[in-house]
ZASEKOL-473557 format. One record per atom (N, C-alpha, C, O): x, y negated, z; residue in one letter; atom name. Coordinates in steps of 0.05 Angstrom, whole numbers. Example, Ala and Ser with C-alpha at 12.3 -4.5 7.8 and 13.67 -1.06 7.14 Angstrom:
BEGIN
<site east="264" north="114" up="156" type="a" atom="N"/>
<site east="246" north="90" up="156" type="a" atom="CA"/>
<site east="264" north="66" up="156" type="a" atom="C"/>
<site east="285" north="66" up="169" type="a" atom="O"/>
<site east="257" north="45" up="142" type="s" atom="N"/>
<site east="273" north="21" up="143" type="s" atom="CA"/>
<site east="258" north="-1" up="157" type="s" atom="C"/>
<site east="268" north="-23" up="161" type="s" atom="O"/>
END
This chain:
BEGIN
<site east="637" north="912" up="864" type="m" atom="N"/>
<site east="646" north="893" up="844" type="m" atom="CA"/>
<site east="675" north="898" up="838" type="m" atom="C"/>
<site east="691" north="909" up="854" type="m" atom="O"/>
<site east="683" north="888" up="814" type="f" atom="N"/>
<site east="710" north="894" up="804" type="f" atom="CA"/>
<site east="718" north="873" up="784" type="f" atom="C"/>
<site east="702" north="865" up="768" type="f" atom="O"/>
<site east="743" north="865" up="785" type="d" atom="N"/>
<site east="754" north="847" up="765" type="d" atom="CA"/>
<site east="783" north="854" up="762" type="d" atom="C"/>
<site east="795" north="866" up="780" type="d" atom="O"/>
<site east="795" north="846" up="740" type="f" atom="N"/>
<site east="824" north="851" up="737" type="f" atom="CA"/>
<site east="837" north="829" up="722" type="f" atom="C"/>
<site east="825" north="813" up="709" type="f" atom="O"/>
<site east="864" north="828" up="726" type="d" atom="N"/>
<site east="880" north="807" up="714" type="d" atom="CA"/>
<site east="906" north="820" up="704" type="d" atom="C"/>
<site east="919" north="835" up="719" type="d" atom="O"/>
<site east="912" north="816" up="678" type="f" atom="N"/>
<site east="937" north="827" up="668" type="f" atom="CA"/>
<site east="957" north="804" up="663" type="f" atom="C"/>
<site east="951" north="785" up="648" type="f" atom="O"/>
<site east="980" north="807" up="674" type="n" atom="N"/>
<site east="1002" north="787" up="671" type="n" atom="CA"/>
<site east="1022" north="799" up="651" type="n" atom="C"/>
<site east="1038" north="816" up="659" type="n" atom="O"/>
<site east="1021" north="791" up="625" type="p" atom="N"/>
<site east="1038" north="804" up="605" type="p" atom="CA"/>
<site east="1068" north="799" up="609" type="p" atom="C"/>
<site east="1084" north="816" up="602" type="p" atom="O"/>
<site east="1075" north="775" up="621" type="e" atom="N"/>
<site east="1103" north="769" up="625" type="e" atom="CA"/>
<site east="1115" north="788" up="646" type="e" atom="C"/>
<site east="1137" north="799" up="643" type="e" atom="O"/>
<site east="1101" north="792" up="668" type="e" atom="N"/>
<site east="1111" north="810" up="689" type="e" atom="CA"/>
<site east="1102" north="839" up="686" type="e" atom="C"/>
<site east="1111" north="856" up="701" type="e" atom="O"/>
<site east="1085" north="844" up="666" type="r" atom="N"/>
<site east="1074" north="871" up="660" type="r" atom="CA"/>
<site east="1061" north="883" up="685" type="r" atom="C"/>
<site east="1067" north="905" up="694" type="r" atom="O"/>
<site east="1042" north="867" up="697" type="v" atom="N"/>
<site east="1028" north="876" up="721" type="v" atom="CA"/>
<site east="998" north="874" up="716" type="v" atom="C"/>
<site east="988" north="853" up="708" type="v" atom="O"/>
<site east="984" north="896" up="720" type="l" atom="N"/>
<site east="955" north="896" up="719" type="l" atom="CA"/>
<site east="945" north="897" up="748" type="l" atom="C"/>
<site east="950" north="917" up="762" type="l" atom="O"/>
<site east="931" north="876" up="756" type="t" atom="N"/>
<site east="921" north="875" up="783" type="t" atom="CA"/>
<site east="891" north="878" up="782" type="t" atom="C"/>
<site east="877" north="863" up="767" type="t" atom="O"/>
<site east="880" north="897" up="797" type="c" atom="N"/>
<site east="852" north="903" up="798" type="c" atom="CA"/>
<site east="841" north="893" up="825" type="c" atom="C"/>
<site east="851" north="902" up="845" type="c" atom="O"/>
<site east="822" north="876" up="824" type="f" atom="N"/>
<site east="810" north="865" up="849" type="f" atom="CA"/>
<site east="783" north="878" up="854" type="f" atom="C"/>
<site east="765" north="877" up="838" type="f" atom="O"/>
<site east="781" north="890" up="878" type="f" atom="N"/>
<site east="757" north="904" up="885" type="f" atom="CA"/>
<site east="743" north="888" up="908" type="f" atom="C"/>
<site east="756" north="876" up="924" type="f" atom="O"/>
<site east="716" north="889" up="908" type="k" atom="N"/>
<site east="701" north="875" up="928" type="k" atom="CA"/>
<site east="678" north="893" up="938" type="k" atom="C"/>
<site east="666" north="908" up="923" type="k" atom="O"/>
<site east="672" north="890" up="964" type="g" atom="N"/>
<site east="649" north="903" up="975" type="g" atom="CA"/>
<site east="653" north="933" up="980" type="g" atom="C"/>
<site east="676" north="942" up="984" type="g" atom="O"/>
<site east="631" north="948" up="980" type="r" atom="N"/>
<site east="632" north="977" up="985" type="r" atom="CA"/>
<site east="639" north="991" up="959" type="r" atom="C"/>
<site east="625" north="989" up="939" type="r" atom="O"/>
<site east="660" north="1006" up="960" type="q" atom="N"/>
<site east="669" north="1022" up="937" type="q" atom="CA"/>
<site east="658" north="1050" up="940" type="q" atom="C"/>
<site east="672" north="1069" up="947" type="q" atom="O"/>
<site east="632" north="1053" up="935" type="d" atom="N"/>
<site east="619" north="1079" up="938" type="d" atom="CA"/>
<site east="622" north="1095" up="912" type="d" atom="C"/>
<site east="634" north="1086" up="893" type="d" atom="O"/>
<site east="610" north="1118" up="912" type="t" atom="N"/>
<site east="613" north="1137" up="890" type="t" atom="CA"/>
<site east="602" north="1126" up="864" type="t" atom="C"/>
<site east="616" north="1127" up="843" type="t" atom="O"/>
<site east="579" north="1114" up="864" type="v" atom="N"/>
<site east="566" north="1104" up="840" type="v" atom="CA"/>
<site east="583" north="1081" up="828" type="v" atom="C"/>
<site east="589" north="1081" up="804" type="v" atom="O"/>
<site east="591" north="1062" up="845" type="l" atom="N"/>
<site east="607" north="1040" up="835" type="l" atom="CA"/>
<site east="635" north="1050" up="826" type="l" atom="C"/>
<site east="645" north="1040" up="805" type="l" atom="O"/>
<site east="647" north="1068" up="840" type="s" atom="N"/>
<site east="674" north="1078" up="832" type="s" atom="CA"/>
<site east="673" north="1092" up="805" type="s" atom="C"/>
<site east="691" north="1089" up="789" type="s" atom="O"/>
<site east="651" north="1106" up="799" type="n" atom="N"/>
<site east="648" north="1119" up="773" type="n" atom="CA"/>
<site east="645" north="1099" up="751" type="n" atom="C"/>
<site east="656" north="1102" up="729" type="n" atom="O"/>
<site east="631" north="1077" up="756" type="q" atom="N"/>
<site east="628" north="1056" up="736" type="q" atom="CA"/>
<site east="655" north="1042" up="731" type="q" atom="C"/>
<site east="663" north="1037" up="708" type="q" atom="O"/>
<site east="669" north="1037" up="753" type="i" atom="N"/>
<site east="695" north="1024" up="751" type="i" atom="CA"/>
<site east="715" north="1042" up="736" type="i" atom="C"/>
<site east="731" north="1032" up="720" type="i" atom="O"/>
<site east="714" north="1068" up="740" type="a" atom="N"/>
<site east="732" north="1086" up="726" type="a" atom="CA"/>
<site east="729" north="1083" up="696" type="a" atom="C"/>
<site east="749" north="1084" up="681" type="a" atom="O"/>
<site east="705" north="1080" up="686" type="a" atom="N"/>
<site east="700" north="1077" up="657" type="a" atom="CA"/>
<site east="712" north="1050" up="648" type="a" atom="C"/>
<site east="724" north="1049" up="626" type="a" atom="O"/>
<site east="709" north="1029" up="663" type="e" atom="N"/>
<site east="720" north="1003" up="656" type="e" atom="CA"/>
<site east="750" north="1004" up="656" type="e" atom="C"/>
<site east="763" north="993" up="638" type="e" atom="O"/>
<site east="762" north="1017" up="676" type="l" atom="N"/>
<site east="791" north="1019" up="677" type="l" atom="CA"/>
<site east="802" north="1035" up="654" type="l" atom="C"/>
<site east="822" north="1028" up="642" type="l" atom="O"/>
<site east="788" north="1056" up="647" type="e" atom="N"/>
<site east="797" north="1073" up="624" type="e" atom="CA"/>
<site east="798" north="1056" up="599" type="e" atom="C"/>
<site east="817" north="1058" up="583" type="e" atom="O"/>
<site east="778" north="1039" up="595" type="s" atom="N"/>
<site east="778" north="1021" up="571" type="s" atom="CA"/>
<site east="801" north="1002" up="572" type="s" atom="C"/>
<site east="814" north="997" up="551" type="s" atom="O"/>
<site east="807" north="991" up="596" type="k" atom="N"/>
<site east="829" north="972" up="598" type="k" atom="CA"/>
<site east="856" north="987" up="593" type="k" atom="C"/>
<site east="873" north="976" up="580" type="k" atom="O"/>
<site east="859" north="1011" up="604" type="y" atom="N"/>
<site east="884" north="1026" up="599" type="y" atom="CA"/>
<site east="887" north="1031" up="569" type="y" atom="C"/>
<site east="909" north="1028" up="558" type="y" atom="O"/>
<site east="866" north="1038" up="555" type="e" atom="N"/>
<site east="868" north="1043" up="526" type="e" atom="CA"/>
<site east="874" north="1018" up="511" type="e" atom="C"/>
<site east="889" north="1018" up="492" type="e" atom="O"/>
<site east="863" north="995" up="520" type="e" atom="N"/>
<site east="869" north="970" up="507" type="e" atom="CA"/>
<site east="899" north="963" up="510" type="e" atom="C"/>
<site east="911" north="953" up="491" type="e" atom="O"/>
<site east="910" north="968" up="534" type="l" atom="N"/>
<site east="938" north="962" up="539" type="l" atom="CA"/>
<site east="957" north="981" up="525" type="l" atom="C"/>
<site east="980" north="973" up="520" type="l" atom="O"/>
<site east="948" north="1004" up="517" type="t" atom="N"/>
<site east="965" north="1024" up="504" type="t" atom="CA"/>
<site east="956" north="1028" up="475" type="t" atom="C"/>
<site east="961" north="1049" up="463" type="t" atom="O"/>
<site east="943" north="1008" up="464" type="e" atom="N"/>
<site east="931" north="1011" up="437" type="e" atom="CA"/>
<site east="950" north="1021" up="416" type="e" atom="C"/>
<site east="943" north="1037" up="399" type="e" atom="O"/>
<site east="975" north="1010" up="416" type="n" atom="N"/>
<site east="994" north="1018" up="396" type="n" atom="CA"/>
<site east="1015" north="1038" up="406" type="n" atom="C"/>
<site east="1036" north="1042" up="394" type="n" atom="O"/>
<site east="1009" north="1050" up="429" type="e" atom="N"/>
<site east="1028" north="1069" up="440" type="e" atom="CA"/>
<site east="1016" north="1097" up="442" type="e" atom="C"/>
<site east="992" north="1100" up="437" type="e" atom="O"/>
<site east="1032" north="1116" up="448" type="d" atom="N"/>
<site east="1023" north="1143" up="452" type="d" atom="CA"/>
<site east="1004" north="1144" up="477" type="d" atom="C"/>
<site east="1013" north="1137" up="499" type="d" atom="O"/>
<site east="979" north="1152" up="473" type="k" atom="N"/>
<site east="959" north="1152" up="494" type="k" atom="CA"/>
<site east="967" north="1170" up="518" type="k" atom="C"/>
<site east="958" north="1165" up="541" type="k" atom="O"/>
<site east="984" north="1190" up="514" type="k" atom="N"/>
<site east="992" north="1207" up="535" type="k" atom="CA"/>
<site east="1016" north="1197" up="551" type="k" atom="C"/>
<site east="1022" north="1207" up="573" type="k" atom="O"/>
<site east="1029" north="1177" up="541" type="a" atom="N"/>
<site east="1052" north="1166" up="554" type="a" atom="CA"/>
<site east="1044" north="1150" up="579" type="a" atom="C"/>
<site east="1022" north="1140" up="581" type="a" atom="O"/>
<site east="1061" north="1149" up="599" type="l" atom="N"/>
<site east="1056" north="1133" up="623" type="l" atom="CA"/>
<site east="1056" north="1104" up="615" type="l" atom="C"/>
<site east="1071" north="1095" up="598" type="l" atom="O"/>
<site east="1038" north="1089" up="627" type="l" atom="N"/>
<site east="1036" north="1061" up="621" type="l" atom="CA"/>
<site east="1061" north="1047" up="631" type="l" atom="C"/>
<site east="1070" north="1052" up="653" type="l" atom="O"/>
<site east="1071" north="1029" up="615" type="d" atom="N"/>
<site east="1096" north="1015" up="621" type="d" atom="CA"/>
<site east="1090" north="988" up="634" type="d" atom="C"/>
<site east="1098" north="967" up="624" type="d" atom="O"/>
<site east="1076" north="989" up="657" type="f" atom="N"/>
<site east="1071" north="965" up="673" type="f" atom="CA"/>
<site east="1065" north="974" up="701" type="f" atom="C"/>
<site east="1060" north="998" up="706" type="f" atom="O"/>
<site east="1064" north="955" up="719" type="s" atom="N"/>
<site east="1056" north="961" up="747" type="s" atom="CA"/>
<site east="1026" north="958" up="750" type="s" atom="C"/>
<site east="1014" north="941" up="737" type="s" atom="O"/>
<site east="1015" north="974" up="766" type="l" atom="N"/>
<site east="986" north="974" up="772" type="l" atom="CA"/>
<site east="982" north="969" up="801" type="l" atom="C"/>
<site east="992" north="984" up="818" type="l" atom="O"/>
<site east="967" north="948" up="807" type="v" atom="N"/>
<site east="962" north="940" up="835" type="v" atom="CA"/>
<site east="932" north="940" up="839" type="v" atom="C"/>
<site east="916" north="928" up="824" type="v" atom="O"/>
<site east="923" north="954" up="860" type="f" atom="N"/>
<site east="895" north="953" up="868" type="f" atom="CA"/>
<site east="894" north="936" up="893" type="f" atom="C"/>
<site east="905" north="942" up="914" type="f" atom="O"/>
<site east="880" north="913" up="891" type="d" atom="N"/>
<site east="877" north="894" up="913" type="d" atom="CA"/>
<site east="851" north="900" up="926" type="d" atom="C"/>
<site east="830" north="896" up="914" type="d" atom="O"/>
<site east="851" north="908" up="951" type="v" atom="N"/>
<site east="827" north="916" up="966" type="v" atom="CA"/>
<site east="821" north="897" up="989" type="v" atom="C"/>
<site east="808" north="905" up="1009" type="v" atom="O"/>
<site east="830" north="872" up="986" type="k" atom="N"/>
<site east="827" north="852" up="1007" type="k" atom="CA"/>
<site east="797" north="849" up="1015" type="k" atom="C"/>
<site east="791" north="846" up="1039" type="k" atom="O"/>
<site east="779" north="850" up="996" type="e" atom="N"/>
<site east="751" north="845" up="1002" type="e" atom="CA"/>
<site east="734" north="871" up="1002" type="e" atom="C"/>
<site east="710" north="870" up="997" type="e" atom="O"/>
<site east="747" north="893" up="1007" type="v" atom="N"/>
<site east="733" north="919" up="1007" type="v" atom="CA"/>
<site east="726" north="926" up="1036" type="v" atom="C"/>
<site east="743" north="924" up="1054" type="v" atom="O"/>
<site east="702" north="935" up="1040" type="s" atom="N"/>
<site east="693" north="942" up="1067" type="s" atom="CA"/>
<site east="690" north="972" up="1071" type="s" atom="C"/>
<site east="688" north="981" up="1094" type="s" atom="O"/>
<site east="690" north="987" up="1049" type="f" atom="N"/>
<site east="686" north="1016" up="1051" type="f" atom="CA"/>
<site east="697" north="1029" up="1026" type="f" atom="C"/>
<site east="694" north="1018" up="1004" type="f" atom="O"/>
<site east="709" north="1052" up="1029" type="i" atom="N"/>
<site east="718" north="1068" up="1005" type="i" atom="CA"/>
<site east="707" north="1096" up="1008" type="i" atom="C"/>
<site east="707" north="1108" up="1029" type="i" atom="O"/>
<site east="699" north="1107" up="985" type="s" atom="N"/>
<site east="689" north="1134" up="984" type="s" atom="CA"/>
<site east="711" north="1152" up="973" type="s" atom="C"/>
<site east="732" north="1142" up="965" type="s" atom="O"/>
<site east="706" north="1178" up="973" type="s" atom="N"/>
<site east="726" north="1196" up="962" type="s" atom="CA"/>
<site east="729" north="1191" up="932" type="s" atom="C"/>
<site east="750" north="1196" up="921" type="s" atom="O"/>
<site east="708" north="1182" up="919" type="s" atom="N"/>
<site east="710" north="1175" up="890" type="s" atom="CA"/>
<site east="729" north="1152" up="885" type="s" atom="C"/>
<site east="744" north="1152" up="865" type="s" atom="O"/>
<site east="730" north="1133" up="904" type="f" atom="N"/>
<site east="749" north="1111" up="901" type="f" atom="CA"/>
<site east="777" north="1121" up="906" type="f" atom="C"/>
<site east="796" north="1113" up="892" type="f" atom="O"/>
<site east="781" north="1139" up="925" type="i" atom="N"/>
<site east="807" north="1151" up="929" type="i" atom="CA"/>
<site east="816" north="1166" up="904" type="i" atom="C"/>
<site east="839" north="1164" up="896" type="i" atom="O"/>
<site east="798" north="1180" up="891" type="r" atom="N"/>
<site east="804" north="1194" up="866" type="r" atom="CA"/>
<site east="812" north="1174" up="845" type="r" atom="C"/>
<site east="831" north="1180" up="829" type="r" atom="O"/>
<site east="799" north="1151" up="844" type="l" atom="N"/>
<site east="806" north="1130" up="825" type="l" atom="CA"/>
<site east="834" north="1120" up="829" type="l" atom="C"/>
<site east="849" north="1115" up="810" type="l" atom="O"/>
<site east="842" north="1118" up="855" type="c" atom="N"/>
<site east="869" north="1109" up="861" type="c" atom="CA"/>
<site east="890" north="1129" up="853" type="c" atom="C"/>
<site east="910" north="1122" up="841" type="c" atom="O"/>
<site east="884" north="1155" up="858" type="v" atom="N"/>
<site east="903" north="1176" up="850" type="v" atom="CA"/>
<site east="906" north="1177" up="820" type="v" atom="C"/>
<site east="928" north="1180" up="809" type="v" atom="O"/>
<site east="884" north="1174" up="806" type="a" atom="N"/>
<site east="884" north="1173" up="776" type="a" atom="CA"/>
<site east="900" north="1149" up="766" type="a" atom="C"/>
<site east="915" north="1152" up="747" type="a" atom="O"/>
<site east="897" north="1127" up="780" type="g" atom="N"/>
<site east="913" north="1103" up="772" type="g" atom="CA"/>
<site east="943" north="1107" up="776" type="g" atom="C"/>
<site east="959" north="1099" up="759" type="g" atom="O"/>
<site east="950" north="1119" up="798" type="k" atom="N"/>
<site east="978" north="1125" up="803" type="k" atom="CA"/>
<site east="990" north="1143" up="782" type="k" atom="C"/>
<site east="1013" north="1140" up="774" type="k" atom="O"/>
<site east="974" north="1162" up="773" type="k" atom="N"/>
<site east="984" north="1181" up="752" type="k" atom="CA"/>
<site east="988" north="1167" up="725" type="k" atom="C"/>
<site east="1002" north="1177" up="708" type="k" atom="O"/>
<site east="975" north="1144" up="721" type="r" atom="N"/>
<site east="977" north="1130" up="696" type="r" atom="CA"/>
<site east="1003" north="1115" up="692" type="r" atom="C"/>
<site east="1011" north="1109" up="669" type="r" atom="O"/>
<site east="1017" north="1108" up="715" type="v" atom="N"/>
<site east="1041" north="1091" up="713" type="v" atom="CA"/>
<site east="1065" north="1107" up="723" type="v" atom="C"/>
<site east="1063" north="1128" up="735" type="v" atom="O"/>
<site east="1088" north="1096" up="717" type="k" atom="N"/>
<site east="1113" north="1108" up="726" type="k" atom="CA"/>
<site east="1116" north="1107" up="756" type="k" atom="C"/>
<site east="1103" north="1091" up="769" type="k" atom="O"/>
<site east="1132" north="1125" up="767" type="d" atom="N"/>
<site east="1136" north="1126" up="796" type="d" atom="CA"/>
<site east="1145" north="1099" up="806" type="d" atom="C"/>
<site east="1162" north="1086" up="794" type="d" atom="O"/>
<site east="1133" north="1091" up="829" type="g" atom="N"/>
<site east="1140" north="1066" up="841" type="g" atom="CA"/>
<site east="1126" north="1042" up="829" type="g" atom="C"/>
<site east="1131" north="1019" up="838" type="g" atom="O"/>
<site east="1108" north="1046" up="810" type="s" atom="N"/>
<site east="1095" north="1024" up="797" type="s" atom="CA"/>
<site east="1066" north="1021" up="805" type="s" atom="C"/>
<site east="1051" north="1006" up="792" type="s" atom="O"/>
<site east="1057" north="1035" up="826" type="f" atom="N"/>
<site east="1030" north="1033" up="835" type="f" atom="CA"/>
<site east="1030" north="1025" up="865" type="f" atom="C"/>
<site east="1046" north="1035" up="880" type="f" atom="O"/>
<site east="1011" north="1008" up="872" type="s" atom="N"/>
<site east="1007" north="1001" up="900" type="s" atom="CA"/>
<site east="979" north="992" up="905" type="s" atom="C"/>
<site east="964" north="983" up="888" type="s" atom="O"/>
<site east="971" north="996" up="930" type="i" atom="N"/>
<site east="945" north="986" up="940" type="i" atom="CA"/>
<site east="952" north="964" up="960" type="i" atom="C"/>
<site east="965" north="970" up="981" type="i" atom="O"/>
<site east="943" north="940" up="955" type="q" atom="N"/>
<site east="951" north="917" up="971" type="q" atom="CA"/>
<site east="928" north="905" up="987" type="q" atom="C"/>
<site east="904" north="908" up="979" type="q" atom="O"/>
<site east="935" north="891" up="1008" type="n" atom="N"/>
<site east="916" north="876" up="1025" type="n" atom="CA"/>
<site east="894" north="894" up="1037" type="n" atom="C"/>
<site east="871" north="885" up="1040" type="n" atom="O"/>
<site east="901" north="918" up="1045" type="s" atom="N"/>
<site east="882" north="935" up="1058" type="s" atom="CA"/>
<site east="879" north="929" up="1087" type="s" atom="C"/>
<site east="899" north="925" up="1101" type="s" atom="O"/>
<site east="854" north="929" up="1097" type="d" atom="N"/>
<site east="850" north="924" up="1125" type="d" atom="CA"/>
<site east="857" north="950" up="1140" type="d" atom="C"/>
<site east="860" north="971" up="1128" type="d" atom="O"/>
<site east="858" north="949" up="1167" type="p" atom="N"/>
<site east="867" north="973" up="1182" type="p" atom="CA"/>
<site east="848" north="998" up="1177" type="p" atom="C"/>
<site east="858" north="1020" up="1177" type="p" atom="O"/>
<site east="822" north="994" up="1174" type="f" atom="N"/>
<site east="804" north="1016" up="1170" type="f" atom="CA"/>
<site east="810" north="1030" up="1143" type="f" atom="C"/>
<site east="811" north="1054" up="1141" type="f" atom="O"/>
<site east="814" north="1014" up="1122" type="i" atom="N"/>
<site east="819" north="1025" up="1095" type="i" atom="CA"/>
<site east="847" north="1039" up="1096" type="i" atom="C"/>
<site east="849" north="1061" up="1086" type="i" atom="O"/>
<site east="866" north="1026" up="1108" type="k" atom="N"/>
<site east="893" north="1038" up="1110" type="k" atom="CA"/>
<site east="892" north="1065" up="1125" type="k" atom="C"/>
<site east="905" north="1084" up="1117" type="k" atom="O"/>
<site east="876" north="1066" up="1147" type="k" atom="N"/>
<site east="874" north="1090" up="1162" type="k" atom="CA"/>
<site east="860" north="1113" up="1146" type="k" atom="C"/>
<site east="867" north="1136" up="1149" type="k" atom="O"/>
<site east="841" north="1105" up="1129" type="t" atom="N"/>
<site east="828" north="1125" up="1112" type="t" atom="CA"/>
<site east="848" north="1138" up="1093" type="t" atom="C"/>
<site east="848" north="1163" up="1090" type="t" atom="O"/>
<site east="866" north="1122" up="1081" type="f" atom="N"/>
<site east="886" north="1134" up="1064" type="f" atom="CA"/>
<site east="906" north="1151" up="1080" type="f" atom="C"/>
<site east="916" north="1171" up="1071" type="f" atom="O"/>
<site east="912" north="1142" up="1104" type="k" atom="N"/>
<site east="931" north="1157" up="1122" type="k" atom="CA"/>
<site east="920" north="1184" up="1129" type="k" atom="C"/>
<site east="934" north="1204" up="1128" type="k" atom="O"/>
<site east="894" north="1185" up="1137" type="i" atom="N"/>
<site east="881" north="1210" up="1143" type="i" atom="CA"/>
<site east="881" north="1229" up="1120" type="i" atom="C"/>
<site east="884" north="1253" up="1123" type="i" atom="O"/>
<site east="878" north="1218" up="1096" type="a" atom="N"/>
<site east="878" north="1234" up="1071" type="a" atom="CA"/>
<site east="906" north="1243" up="1064" type="a" atom="C"/>
<site east="910" north="1258" up="1045" type="a" atom="O"/>
<site east="926" north="1232" up="1078" type="g" atom="N"/>
<site east="954" north="1239" up="1071" type="g" atom="CA"/>
<site east="964" north="1225" up="1046" type="g" atom="C"/>
<site east="983" north="1235" up="1034" type="g" atom="O"/>
<site east="952" north="1203" up="1039" type="l" atom="N"/>
<site east="959" north="1189" up="1014" type="l" atom="CA"/>
<site east="971" north="1161" up="1018" type="l" atom="C"/>
<site east="977" north="1148" up="998" type="l" atom="O"/>
<site east="974" north="1153" up="1042" type="d" atom="N"/>
<site east="983" north="1125" up="1047" type="d" atom="CA"/>
<site east="1011" north="1120" up="1036" type="d" atom="C"/>
<site east="1016" north="1099" up="1024" type="d" atom="O"/>
<site east="1029" north="1138" up="1039" type="e" atom="N"/>
<site east="1056" north="1135" up="1028" type="e" atom="CA"/>
<site east="1057" north="1140" up="998" type="e" atom="C"/>
<site east="1071" north="1126" up="984" type="e" atom="O"/>
<site east="1043" north="1161" up="990" type="i" atom="N"/>
<site east="1043" north="1168" up="961" type="i" atom="CA"/>
<site east="1032" north="1145" up="944" type="i" atom="C"/>
<site east="1043" north="1140" up="922" type="i" atom="O"/>
<site east="1011" north="1132" up="954" type="l" atom="N"/>
<site east="998" north="1111" up="939" type="l" atom="CA"/>
<site east="1009" north="1083" up="946" type="l" atom="C"/>
<site east="999" north="1063" up="935" type="l" atom="O"/>
<site east="1029" north="1082" up="963" type="n" atom="N"/>
<site east="1041" north="1057" up="971" type="n" atom="CA"/>
<site east="1020" north="1037" up="981" type="n" atom="C"/>
<site east="1017" north="1016" up="970" type="n" atom="O"/>
<site east="1006" north="1045" up="1002" type="v" atom="N"/>
<site east="985" north="1028" up="1013" type="v" atom="CA"/>
<site east="998" north="1007" up="1032" type="v" atom="C"/>
<site east="1012" north="1014" up="1051" type="v" atom="O"/>
<site east="993" north="982" up="1025" type="l" atom="N"/>
<site east="1004" north="960" up="1041" type="l" atom="CA"/>
<site east="982" north="944" up="1054" type="l" atom="C"/>
<site east="987" north="924" up="1068" type="l" atom="O"/>
END
């Protein structure tokens, strides 16, 4: 499951993930996120980095697949340096990013 909230005043897009983020679900979410990114950059250059912060909230996530990790890396590439984070990760999720060598790059909290 997936939901998002955009705060236009603070320019923060928060994506809330729930349950098992397996390959099938991650691929569906990727399409939804792409639509949201395009909506937010409707009047801007599509190739430009998004001018807002992107937060992936994984508080209610019990499992992540490599496809979800790919989704996170793609999200980080969409925004300016320092504007991406993964928040509320439990120790197992955090360890998965650490093993992949991405915990610091993706700002996993």
